[in-house]
C-alpha positions in Angstrom: 114.5 56.7 66.7 117.6 58.1 65.1 119.9 59.9 67.6 121.1 63.1 65.9 121.5 66.8 66.6 118.7 67.7 64.2 117.3 67.2 60.7 119.8 68.0 57.9 119.1 70.5 55.2 117.5 69.1 52.1 115.8 71.2 49.4 113.1 68.6 49.0 112.2 69.0 52.6 110.7 72.5 51.9 108.0 70.9 49.8 107.5 68.0 52.2 107.2 70.5 55.1 104.5 72.4 53.3 102.6 69.2 52.6 103.0 68.1 56.3 101.7 71.5 57.5 98.6 71.2 55.3 97.9 67.7 56.9 98.5 69.1 60.4 96.1 72.0 59.6 93.4 69.6 58.4 93.7 67.5 61.6 93.8 70.5 63.8 90.7 72.0 62.3 88.8 68.9 63.3 88.8 70.1 66.9 85.9 72.1 68.2 87.4 74.6 70.6 84.0 75.3 72.3 83.9 71.7 73.6 87.3 71.9 75.3 88.0 72.6 79.0 89.6 75.9 80.0 93.1 74.3 80.1 92.5 72.5 76.8 91.5 75.8 75.3 94.8 77.3 76.4 96.6 74.4 74.7 94.5 74.8 71.6 95.4 78.6 71.4 99.1 77.9 72.0 99.1 75.4 69.2 97.1 77.6 66.9 99.5 80.5 67.3 102.5 78.3 66.5 100.8 76.6 63.6 99.8 79.9 62.0 103.4 81.2 62.3 104.7 78.0 60.8 102.3 78.3 57.9 103.4 81.9 57.2 107.1 81.2 57.4 106.8 78.2 55.1 105.6 80.3 52.1 107.9 80.1 49.1 108.8 83.8 49.2 110.5 83.3 52.6 112.6 80.3 51.5 116.2 80.6 52.7 115.6 83.7 54.9 116.7 82.4 58.3 120.4 82.0 59.1 122.1 78.9 60.5 125.0 81.0 61.7 123.6 83.9 63.8 126.6 85.2 65.7 124.8 84.9 69.1 122.6 81.8 68.8 123.9 80.1 65.6 124.4 76.3 65.6 128.2 76.8 65.8 127.7 78.5 69.2 124.9 76.3 70.6 126.4 72.8 69.8 129.4 73.2 72.2 127.2 74.1 75.2 124.6 71.5 74.2 127.1 68.7 74.4 128.9 70.1 77.4 125.7 70.5 79.4 124.0 67.3 78.4 122.8 65.3 81.4 124.0 61.7 81.5 122.0 59.4 83.8 123.0 56.0 82.6 125.2 54.0 80.1 122.7 54.5 77.2 122.9 58.2 77.6 126.7 58.0 77.1 126.2 55.9 73.9 123.7 58.5 72.7 126.2 61.3 73.5 128.9 59.7 71.4 126.4 59.5 68.5 125.6 63.2 68.8 129.3 64.1 68.7 129.7 61.9 65.6 126.8 63.8 64.1 128.3 67.3 64.5 130.3 67.1 61.2 127.4 66.0 59.0 125.0 68.5 60.7 127.3 71.5 60.3 128.1 70.5 56.8 124.3 70.6 56.2 124.3 74.2 57.6 127.1 75.1 55.2 125.1 73.7 52.2 122.1 75.8 53.3 124.4 78.8 53.6 125.8 78.4 50.1 122.2 78.1 48.8 121.5 81.4 50.5 124.3 83.0 48.4 122.5 81.7 45.3 119.1 83.0 46.4 120.4 86.4 47.5 119.4 85.9 51.2 122.8 85.6 52.9 123.0 87.7 56.0 125.6 86.5 58.5 128.6 88.0 60.3 131.2 86.0 58.4 134.2 87.3 60.2 132.6 86.9 63.7 131.6 83.3 63.0 135.0 82.4 61.7 136.7 84.0 64.7 134.4 82.0 67.1 135.2 78.8 65.3 138.9 79.5 65.4 138.7 79.8 69.2 137.2 76.3 69.3 139.7 74.7 67.0 142.6 76.4 68.6 141.7 74.8 71.9 141.8 71.4 70.1 141.5 68.3 72.3 141.9 70.6 75.4 138.5 72.3 74.8 136.0 72.5 77.6 133.3 70.8 75.6 135.3 67.6 75.5 136.5 67.8 79.1 132.9 68.5 80.3 131.6 65.4 78.5 134.3 63.2 80.0 133.6 64.6 83.4 130.0 63.7 83.1 131.0 60.1 82.2 133.3 60.0 85.2 130.5 61.0 87.5 128.3 58.0 86.5 128.1 54.8 88.5 130.0 52.5 86.1 133.2 50.6 86.4 136.5 52.2 85.4 137.0 50.0 82.3 133.6 51.1 80.9 134.4 54.7 81.6 137.8 54.5 79.9 136.2 52.8 76.9 133.6 55.5 76.4 136.0 58.4 77.0 138.2 57.0 74.3 135.2 56.9 72.0 134.4 60.5 72.8 138.0 61.4 72.0 137.8 59.7 68.7 134.4 61.3 67.8 135.6 64.7 68.9 138.8 64.4 66.8 137.1 63.0 63.7 133.8 64.9 63.7 133.6 67.9 66.1 136.9 69.6 65.4 136.9 68.9 61.6 133.4 70.4 61.4 134.6 73.7 62.8 137.7 73.7 60.6 135.4 73.2 57.6 133.2 76.2 58.7 136.4 78.4 58.8 137.4 77.2 55.3 134.1 77.4 53.6 132.9 80.7 55.1 136.3 82.2 54.2 135.5 81.3 50.5 132.2 83.2 50.4 131.8 86.2 48.2 131.3 89.0 50.8 129.8 91.3 48.2 126.8 88.9 48.3 126.3 89.1 52.0 123.6 91.5 53.2 125.0 93.7 56.0 122.1 96.1 56.4 119.2 94.2 58.0 116.2 92.2 56.8 114.5 95.2 55.2 117.2 95.2 52.5 116.1 91.8 51.3 113.2 91.1 49.0 110.3 90.2 51.3 112.6 90.8 54.2 110.4 93.3 55.9 107.4 90.9 55.8 109.7 88.1 57.1 110.7 90.3 60.0 107.1 90.7 61.0 106.9 86.9 61.3 110.1 86.7 63.3 108.8 89.6 65.4 105.5 87.8 66.3 107.4 84.6 67.0 109.9 86.4 69.3 107.3 88.5 71.2 104.3 86.1 71.3 102.1 89.2 70.7 99.4 89.8 68.2 100.3 93.5 68.1 101.8 95.0 64.9 105.4 96.2 64.8 104.2 99.8 64.6 102.0 99.3 67.7 104.9 97.9 69.7 107.2 100.5 68.5 104.9 103.3 69.8 104.6 101.5 73.2 108.4 101.2 73.4 108.9 104.8 72.6 106.4 105.7 75.4 108.1 103.3 77.8 111.6 104.8 77.1 110.3 108.3 77.7 108.7 107.2 81.0 111.9 105.5 82.2 114.0 108.6 81.2 111.8 110.9 83.2 112.0 108.6 86.2 115.8 108.8 86.0 115.7 112.6 85.9 113.3 112.8 88.8 115.6 110.6 91.0 118.7 112.5 89.9 117.1 115.8 90.8 116.2 114.8 94.3 119.2 112.5 95.1 122.3 113.3 93.2 124.4 111.3 95.6 122.5 108.1 94.9 122.8 108.5 91.1 126.6 109.3 91.4 127.0 106.2 93.6 125.2 104.1 91.0 127.1 105.5 88.0 130.5 105.0 89.7 129.6 101.4 90.2 130.2 101.5 93.9 126.7 100.3 94.9 127.1 96.7 96.0 124.6 93.9 96.7 126.4 92.6 99.8 126.7 89.1 98.3 130.0 87.4 97.7 128.8 84.1 96.1 126.0 82.8 93.9 124.7 80.2 96.4 123.9 82.8 99.1 121.9 84.8 96.6 119.7 81.8 95.6 119.3 80.7 99.2 118.0 84.1 100.2 115.8 84.4 97.1 114.3 81.0 97.8 113.4 82.2 101.3 111.9 85.4 100.2 109.9 84.6 97.0 107.0 83.0 98.9 105.6 86.4 99.9 105.0 87.5 96.3 104.9 84.3 94.2 103.0 81.0 94.5 105.0 78.2 96.2 106.4 75.4 94.1 107.7 72.0 95.1 111.3 71.6 96.5 113.9 73.2 94.2 117.0 71.0 93.9 119.8 72.5 91.9 123.5 72.8 91.3 125.5 76.0 90.5 128.3 75.2 88.0 131.0 77.5 86.7 131.0 78.1 82.9 134.4 77.4 81.4 136.1 80.4 80.0 136.1 79.1 76.4 132.4 78.7 76.5 131.7 82.0 78.2 131.4 84.0 75.0 129.2 86.9 73.9 129.1 88.4 77.4 127.2 85.5 78.9 126.7 86.1 82.6 124.7 83.0 83.4 122.1 80.6 82.0 119.7 78.0 83.1 119.7 74.5 81.7 116.2 73.2 80.9 115.9 70.0 82.9 114.5 66.6 81.8 110.7 66.5 81.9 110.8 63.5 84.2 112.4 65.6 86.9 114.8 62.9 88.0 117.9 65.2 87.9 118.8 68.3 89.7 118.4 71.6 87.8 121.5 73.5 86.9 122.5 77.1 86.6 125.8 77.8 84.8 127.5 81.0 85.9 130.4 83.0 84.4 132.6 83.6 87.3 135.7 84.5 85.3 135.6 88.0 86.9 135.2 87.5 90.7 134.9 91.3 91.2 131.5 91.2 89.5 129.8 89.0 92.0 128.9 91.8 94.3 127.2 94.0 91.7 123.5 94.6 91.4 123.6 93.1 87.9 124.9 89.8 89.1 122.1 89.6 91.8 119.4 90.4 89.2 120.9 87.9 86.7 120.7 85.1 89.3 117.1 86.0 89.9 116.5 86.0 86.2 118.0 82.5 85.7 117.1 81.0 89.1 114.5 82.2 91.6 111.9 83.5 90.9 113.1 83.3 87.2 113.6 80.5 84.8 114.3 77.7 87.3 111.3 78.6 89.4 109.2 79.2 86.3 110.0 75.7 85.0 109.2 74.1 88.3 105.8 75.9 88.4 105.0 74.6 85.0 105.9 71.0 85.9 103.8 71.3 89.1 100.7 72.8 87.5 100.5 72.1 83.8 99.1 68.7 82.9 99.8 68.7 79.2 103.2 67.1 78.3 103.1 68.9 75.0 102.7 72.3 76.8 105.5 71.4 79.2 108.1 70.5 76.5 107.1 71.7 73.0 105.6 75.1 73.3 108.1 77.9 72.3 107.0 81.3 73.5 110.2 83.1 74.4 108.3 86.4 74.6 106.6 85.1 77.7 109.4 83.1 79.2 112.1 85.7 78.7 109.8 88.6 79.3 108.8 87.0 82.6 112.4 86.4 83.6 113.3 90.0 82.7 110.3 91.1 84.8 111.4 89.2 87.9 115.0 90.2 87.4 113.9 93.8 88.1 111.3 92.8 90.6 113.9 91.1 92.7 115.5 94.5 93.5 112.9 94.7 96.3 114.8 91.9 98.1 118.1 93.7 98.2 119.0 95.6 101.3 120.1 98.8 99.6 119.2 102.4 99.2 115.8 102.6 97.6 116.8 105.4 95.2 119.8 103.4 93.9 117.5 100.5 93.2 115.0 102.8 91.5 117.8 104.2 89.3 118.9 100.7 88.3 115.4 99.7 87.4 114.7 102.9 85.4 118.1 102.7 83.7 117.6 99.0 82.7 114.1 99.8 81.3 115.5 102.7 79.3 118.3 100.7 77.8 116.0 97.7 77.1 113.5 99.8 75.2 116.2 101.5 73.2 117.8 98.2 72.1 114.3 96.9 71.0 113.7 100.1 69.1 117.1 99.7 67.4 116.1 96.2 66.3 112.9 97.6 64.7 114.8 100.5 63.2 117.5 98.3 61.6 115.3 95.4 60.3 112.0 97.2 59.7 112.8 100.8 59.0 116.0 100.1 57.2 118.4 102.1 59.4 121.9 102.6 58.2 124.9 102.8 60.6 124.6 106.6 60.4 120.9 106.4 61.4 121.9 104.3 64.4 124.6 106.8 65.4 122.1 109.6 65.2 119.7 107.6 67.4 122.5 107.1 69.9 123.3 110.8 70.1 119.6 111.7 70.5 119.1 109.2 73.3 122.3 109.5 75.3 124.0 106.3 74.1 127.7 106.0 73.5 128.2 106.6 69.7 131.5 104.8 69.8 129.7 101.5 70.4 127.3 102.0 67.5 129.1 99.9 65.0 129.3 96.9 67.3 125.7 97.3 68.2 124.7 97.6 64.6 126.5 94.4 63.6 125.1 92.5 66.5 121.5 93.6 65.7 121.9 92.9 61.9 123.2 89.4 62.3 120.8 88.4 65.2 117.3 89.8 64.2 114.8 89.9 67.1 117.4 88.4 69.5 116.5 90.9 72.2 112.8 91.4 71.6 111.7 88.3 73.6 113.2 89.9 76.7 112.3 93.5 76.3 109.0 93.4 74.5 107.9 90.5 76.6 108.8 92.6 79.7 106.7 95.5 78.4 103.7 93.3 77.8 103.8 92.1 81.3 104.3 95.6 82.8 101.3 96.8 80.7 99.1 94.0 82.1 100.3 94.7 85.6 99.7 98.4 85.4 96.2 97.8 84.1 95.5 95.4 86.9 96.8 97.8 89.6 94.7 100.6 88.1 91.6 98.5 88.0 91.9 96.9 91.4 93.5 99.6 93.5 93.8 98.5 97.1 92.6 95.0 96.3 95.6 94.3 94.0 98.0 91.8 95.4 101.3 90.7 94.0 100.8 87.0 94.9 97.5 86.8 93.1 98.7 88.7 90.1 101.8 86.5 89.8 99.7 83.4 90.1 97.5 84.5 87.2 100.6 85.4 85.3 102.1 82.0 85.7 98.9 80.0 85.3 99.2 79.3 81.6 102.9 78.4 81.5 104.6 79.5 78.3 101.9 80.8 76.0 101.1 83.7 73.6 100.2 86.9 75.4 96.6 86.5 74.3 96.3 83.5 76.6 98.2 85.2 79.4 96.0 88.3 79.1 92.9 86.1 79.4 94.1 84.8 82.7 95.0 88.2 84.0 91.5 89.5 83.0 89.9 86.6 84.8 91.9 87.4 87.9 90.9 91.1 87.8 87.2 90.2 87.4 87.4 87.7 90.3 89.1 90.3 92.6 86.7 93.2 92.1 
């Protein structure tokens, strides 16, 4: 097997991919779903959902639609953290890491070739200035960058003799100097040459077939079979509900809302470890117990803490031989005591992503389901759900917690509506400013929001639409079961399928409801 960051762009691959998809479809259609076990049916439905999306997106009319350089999650932003966070367990892992660093230049050159093809096809839609600025931050750090120092620190932590460590660190230096840094310098140069008049700065709906392509991205991001219009209506209803909840609290407890808006409401925590220790003690009451959670909490270097990243969870190796890791941005120590920091730790840790992954490893038997399914609508929607659910574990004024939850829901739904507005409805910057004014958002931030949404289509939908899907299922379960509804049983049903499209998740929730009546 070739050790590389990923497949390189090749125009011939588009035809080969279509041929391969046809062969996969023919093989898949040989299975009789009715003859499968319940768990196998879930796997079948997961694969079917992903295959159908792949087939749609591979159509000729959508060629060159996706961007390699999204400002938030583009390859130029992901590669530094990928290399810095890569777990090294033995000497072979170090050798593979060096090969990956050597592959950075050819891989990003491939991205540039794809981007130039987008110019020819009229599908270019990237934040050129933003990408160049991020790449300059990386090149300006040079050999002192955190990506290189993190890789070398991982080598130092291995059980190898000093001579071997020195040899491999020297090879990393060479690969970083001859491949990694030149790759970012090349991005700066080549993107700087692009004709900006050929760059779409107005969202996918301004591209030919762009609106239809957005529908595919939308389904992929949300894991839902609902149409864009259906979800749009649900988000509008949810935003109105959250707004009325905020008004109700403000009317009865003006002191609580003033305390919240002033930022003086504190969680009482002064470090991340204490938050996770307490969350691990408390989650058992409401969520199914998983096997022992072993983890590290590591600081995120300042030059990797871009884009407002508060924290993230590193997906662990499937064999479970290494500790899980949460990376936190502790550049501002004053933020540790905020409500947002506590809920972020719950989102990434317990009972969020780290717990969620452990539950999957404990309960899902299919290796494919454990490693290859990609349903961020469920995974991020779940983590957003438990982020706000975790407020119940804070010893704080109940009205302040309720304000935080309602405010978060309100902002979440508005951001999701903006994404739909820009990419599906064709909103201009003026349209967004009008929307901000109508909904109490700061108009001065409209331009930054517009650019972020344009160059990162559907980036926030997994979190916010996924959250609304889960809340809708929960409200239906609570209404149907009344006093027989229990959080533990609902969460067990919610987690049962692991990462899956919501049609599978809903089936498990419906089964739980029927069994509990």
